[in-house]
FILUM-556249 format. One record per residue (C-alpha): residue number from 1; x, y, z. Coordinates in Angstrom, 1 decimal, m for minus. Example, Ala and Ser with C-alpha at 12.3 -4.5 7.8 and 13.67 -1.06 7.14 Angstrom:
<node><rose>1</rose><u>12.3</u><v>m4.5</v><w>7.8</w></node>
<node><rose>2</rose><u>13.7</u><v>m1.1</v><w>7.1</w></node>
//
This chain:
<node><rose>1</rose><u>m59.3</u><v>76.9</v><w>68.1</w></node>
<node><rose>2</rose><u>m55.8</u><v>77.5</v><w>66.6</w></node>
<node><rose>3</rose><u>m53.8</u><v>74.4</v><w>65.8</w></node>
<node><rose>4</rose><u>m50.2</u><v>74.4</v><w>64.8</w></node>
<node><rose>5</rose><u>m48.4</u><v>71.4</v><w>63.3</w></node>
<node><rose>6</rose><u>m44.7</u><v>71.4</v><w>62.8</w></node>
<node><rose>7</rose><u>m42.8</u><v>69.1</v><w>60.3</w></node>
<node><rose>8</rose><u>m39.5</u><v>68.9</v><w>58.6</w></node>
<node><rose>9</rose><u>m37.1</u><v>68.1</v><w>61.5</w></node>
<node><rose>10</rose><u>m34.6</u><v>65.4</v><w>61.3</w></node>
<node><rose>11</rose><u>m30.9</u><v>64.4</v><w>61.6</w></node>
<node><rose>12</rose><u>m28.4</u><v>66.4</v><w>59.6</w></node>
<node><rose>13</rose><u>m24.6</u><v>66.7</v><w>59.7</w></node>
<node><rose>14</rose><u>m22.9</u><v>69.9</v><w>60.9</w></node>
<node><rose>15</rose><u>m22.9</u><v>72.4</v><w>58.0</w></node>
<node><rose>16</rose><u>m26.0</u><v>71.0</v><w>56.5</w></node>
<node><rose>17</rose><u>m29.4</u><v>72.5</v><w>56.0</w></node>
<node><rose>18</rose><u>m33.0</u><v>71.8</v><w>57.0</w></node>
<node><rose>19</rose><u>m36.3</u><v>73.6</v><w>56.5</w></node>
<node><rose>20</rose><u>m39.0</u><v>73.2</v><w>59.1</w></node>
<node><rose>21</rose><u>m42.6</u><v>74.1</v><w>58.5</w></node>
<node><rose>22</rose><u>m45.6</u><v>74.9</v><w>60.6</w></node>
<node><rose>23</rose><u>m49.1</u><v>74.7</v><w>59.3</w></node>
<node><rose>24</rose><u>m51.7</u><v>76.9</v><w>61.0</w></node>
<node><rose>25</rose><u>m55.4</u><v>76.1</v><w>61.1</w></node>
<node><rose>26</rose><u>m58.5</u><v>77.2</v><w>63.0</w></node>
<node><rose>27</rose><u>m58.4</u><v>81.0</v><w>62.5</w></node>
<node><rose>28</rose><u>m57.2</u><v>83.5</v><w>60.0</w></node>
<node><rose>29</rose><u>m53.5</u><v>83.0</v><w>59.7</w></node>
<node><rose>30</rose><u>m52.8</u><v>86.5</v><w>58.4</w></node>
<node><rose>31</rose><u>m54.0</u><v>88.0</v><w>61.6</w></node>
<node><rose>32</rose><u>m51.3</u><v>86.2</v><w>63.7</w></node>
<node><rose>33</rose><u>m47.7</u><v>87.0</v><w>64.2</w></node>
<node><rose>34</rose><u>m45.6</u><v>83.8</v><w>64.2</w></node>
<node><rose>35</rose><u>m42.5</u><v>82.7</v><w>66.1</w></node>
<node><rose>36</rose><u>m40.1</u><v>79.9</v><w>66.2</w></node>
<node><rose>37</rose><u>m38.6</u><v>78.8</v><w>69.5</w></node>
<node><rose>38</rose><u>m36.3</u><v>75.9</v><w>70.5</w></node>
<node><rose>39</rose><u>m35.7</u><v>73.9</v><w>73.6</w></node>
<node><rose>40</rose><u>m32.7</u><v>71.8</v><w>74.4</w></node>
<node><rose>41</rose><u>m32.7</u><v>69.1</v><w>77.0</w></node>
<node><rose>42</rose><u>m32.6</u><v>70.6</v><w>80.5</w></node>
<node><rose>43</rose><u>m32.8</u><v>74.1</v><w>79.2</w></node>
<node><rose>44</rose><u>m35.5</u><v>76.8</v><w>78.9</w></node>
<node><rose>45</rose><u>m37.4</u><v>77.5</v><w>75.7</w></node>
<node><rose>46</rose><u>m35.4</u><v>80.0</v><w>73.7</w></node>
<node><rose>47</rose><u>m36.4</u><v>82.5</v><w>71.0</w></node>
<node><rose>48</rose><u>m35.2</u><v>81.7</v><w>67.5</w></node>
<node><rose>49</rose><u>m37.1</u><v>84.0</v><w>65.1</w></node>
<node><rose>50</rose><u>m40.3</u><v>85.8</v><w>64.6</w></node>
<node><rose>51</rose><u>m42.3</u><v>87.3</v><w>61.7</w></node>
<node><rose>52</rose><u>m45.1</u><v>89.9</v><w>61.9</w></node>
<node><rose>53</rose><u>m48.5</u><v>89.5</v><w>60.5</w></node>
<node><rose>54</rose><u>m47.7</u><v>91.4</v><w>57.3</w></node>
<node><rose>55</rose><u>m44.1</u><v>89.9</v><w>57.1</w></node>
<node><rose>56</rose><u>m42.8</u><v>93.4</v><w>57.3</w></node>
<node><rose>57</rose><u>m40.9</u><v>92.9</v><w>60.5</w></node>
<node><rose>58</rose><u>m38.6</u><v>89.9</v><w>61.1</w></node>
<node><rose>59</rose><u>m36.4</u><v>89.3</v><w>64.1</w></node>
<node><rose>60</rose><u>m33.7</u><v>86.7</v><w>64.9</w></node>
<node><rose>61</rose><u>m31.8</u><v>85.6</v><w>67.9</w></node>
<node><rose>62</rose><u>m28.1</u><v>86.6</v><w>67.7</w></node>
<node><rose>63</rose><u>m27.1</u><v>82.9</v><w>67.6</w></node>
<node><rose>64</rose><u>m28.9</u><v>82.2</v><w>64.3</w></node>
<node><rose>65</rose><u>m28.6</u><v>85.5</v><w>62.5</w></node>
<node><rose>66</rose><u>m27.1</u><v>85.0</v><w>59.0</w></node>
<node><rose>67</rose><u>m27.9</u><v>81.3</v><w>59.1</w></node>
<node><rose>68</rose><u>m31.6</u><v>81.0</v><w>59.6</w></node>
<node><rose>69</rose><u>m34.4</u><v>82.6</v><w>57.6</w></node>
<node><rose>70</rose><u>m38.0</u><v>82.8</v><w>58.6</w></node>
<node><rose>71</rose><u>m40.8</u><v>83.3</v><w>56.1</w></node>
<node><rose>72</rose><u>m44.6</u><v>82.9</v><w>55.8</w></node>
<node><rose>73</rose><u>m47.0</u><v>82.0</v><w>53.1</w></node>
<node><rose>74</rose><u>m50.4</u><v>83.4</v><w>54.0</w></node>
<node><rose>75</rose><u>m52.0</u><v>81.6</v><w>51.1</w></node>
<node><rose>76</rose><u>m50.8</u><v>78.2</v><w>52.5</w></node>
<node><rose>77</rose><u>m51.3</u><v>79.1</v><w>56.2</w></node>
<node><rose>78</rose><u>m47.7</u><v>78.1</v><w>56.7</w></node>
<node><rose>79</rose><u>m44.6</u><v>79.6</v><w>58.4</w></node>
<node><rose>80</rose><u>m41.1</u><v>78.3</v><w>57.5</w></node>
<node><rose>81</rose><u>m37.7</u><v>78.3</v><w>59.1</w></node>
<node><rose>82</rose><u>m34.9</u><v>77.7</v><w>56.7</w></node>
<node><rose>83</rose><u>m31.8</u><v>76.6</v><w>58.7</w></node>
<node><rose>84</rose><u>m28.4</u><v>76.7</v><w>57.0</w></node>
<node><rose>85</rose><u>m24.9</u><v>76.1</v><w>58.3</w></node>
<node><rose>86</rose><u>m26.3</u><v>74.0</v><w>61.1</w></node>
<node><rose>87</rose><u>m24.2</u><v>73.5</v><w>64.2</w></node>
<node><rose>88</rose><u>m24.4</u><v>70.8</v><w>66.9</w></node>
<node><rose>89</rose><u>m25.6</u><v>73.4</v><w>69.3</w></node>
<node><rose>90</rose><u>m28.7</u><v>73.9</v><w>67.1</w></node>
<node><rose>91</rose><u>m29.9</u><v>70.5</v><w>68.2</w></node>
<node><rose>92</rose><u>m33.2</u><v>71.0</v><w>69.9</w></node>
<node><rose>93</rose><u>m36.9</u><v>70.6</v><w>69.8</w></node>
<node><rose>94</rose><u>m38.2</u><v>73.3</v><w>67.5</w></node>
<node><rose>95</rose><u>m41.7</u><v>74.8</v><w>68.2</w></node>
<node><rose>96</rose><u>m43.7</u><v>77.3</v><w>66.3</w></node>
<node><rose>97</rose><u>m46.1</u><v>79.7</v><w>68.1</w></node>
<node><rose>98</rose><u>m48.8</u><v>82.1</v><w>67.1</w></node>
<node><rose>99</rose><u>m49.7</u><v>85.4</v><w>68.7</w></node>
<node><rose>100</rose><u>m53.0</u><v>87.2</v><w>68.0</w></node>
<node><rose>101</rose><u>m52.2</u><v>90.3</v><w>70.0</w></node>
<node><rose>102</rose><u>m49.4</u><v>91.8</v><w>68.0</w></node>
<node><rose>103</rose><u>m49.9</u><v>94.9</v><w>65.9</w></node>
<node><rose>104</rose><u>m49.6</u><v>94.2</v><w>62.1</w></node>
<node><rose>105</rose><u>m45.9</u><v>95.0</v><w>62.0</w></node>
<node><rose>106</rose><u>m44.9</u><v>93.8</v><w>65.4</w></node>
<node><rose>107</rose><u>m43.1</u><v>90.7</v><w>66.6</w></node>
<node><rose>108</rose><u>m42.2</u><v>89.3</v><w>70.0</w></node>
<node><rose>109</rose><u>m39.3</u><v>87.2</v><w>71.3</w></node>
<node><rose>110</rose><u>m41.1</u><v>86.4</v><w>74.6</w></node>
<node><rose>111</rose><u>m42.7</u><v>83.0</v><w>74.9</w></node>
<node><rose>112</rose><u>m45.4</u><v>84.1</v><w>77.3</w></node>
<node><rose>113</rose><u>m46.8</u><v>86.5</v><w>74.7</w></node>
<node><rose>114</rose><u>m47.7</u><v>83.6</v><w>72.4</w></node>
<node><rose>115</rose><u>m51.0</u><v>82.0</v><w>73.0</w></node>
<node><rose>116</rose><u>m50.7</u><v>79.0</v><w>70.8</w></node>
<node><rose>117</rose><u>m48.0</u><v>76.4</v><w>70.4</w></node>
<node><rose>118</rose><u>m47.3</u><v>73.3</v><w>68.3</w></node>
<node><rose>119</rose><u>m46.0</u><v>70.0</v><w>69.5</w></node>
<node><rose>120</rose><u>m42.5</u><v>70.6</v><w>68.2</w></node>
<node><rose>121</rose><u>m40.2</u><v>68.9</v><w>65.6</w></node>
<node><rose>122</rose><u>m36.8</u><v>67.5</v><w>66.6</w></node>
<node><rose>123</rose><u>m33.7</u><v>68.8</v><w>64.9</w></node>
<node><rose>124</rose><u>m30.5</u><v>66.9</v><w>65.6</w></node>
<node><rose>125</rose><u>m27.2</u><v>68.1</v><w>64.2</w></node>
<node><rose>126</rose><u>m24.3</u><v>65.6</v><w>64.3</w></node>
<node><rose>127</rose><u>m20.7</u><v>66.8</v><w>64.5</w></node>
//
């Protein structure tokens, strides 16, 4: 069974940076597309970024383009989200998700297409 464990969240001032990580276990990491989503209190879970199995395709939500960078290290079974120029509106619980069904170069921004989710890591940006 796939397990995902996020880490690296915390409290940071506006304009600062954080890198959150997600360690994948239980299956072959390189056969899964990966995504990051976030959920703010009282809101739905929103797409942040996704990376294809082969890292050849990457997508971002408009709200984070130019500030966030997703990457994966298949040797370490880990996906990362580097977050720069953080804003108070980035405050949320950040989840990573894994999708076995994507073609090697495909990504998805739809939560329902991801079959596995981590427990989340809290990111709080103070103004």
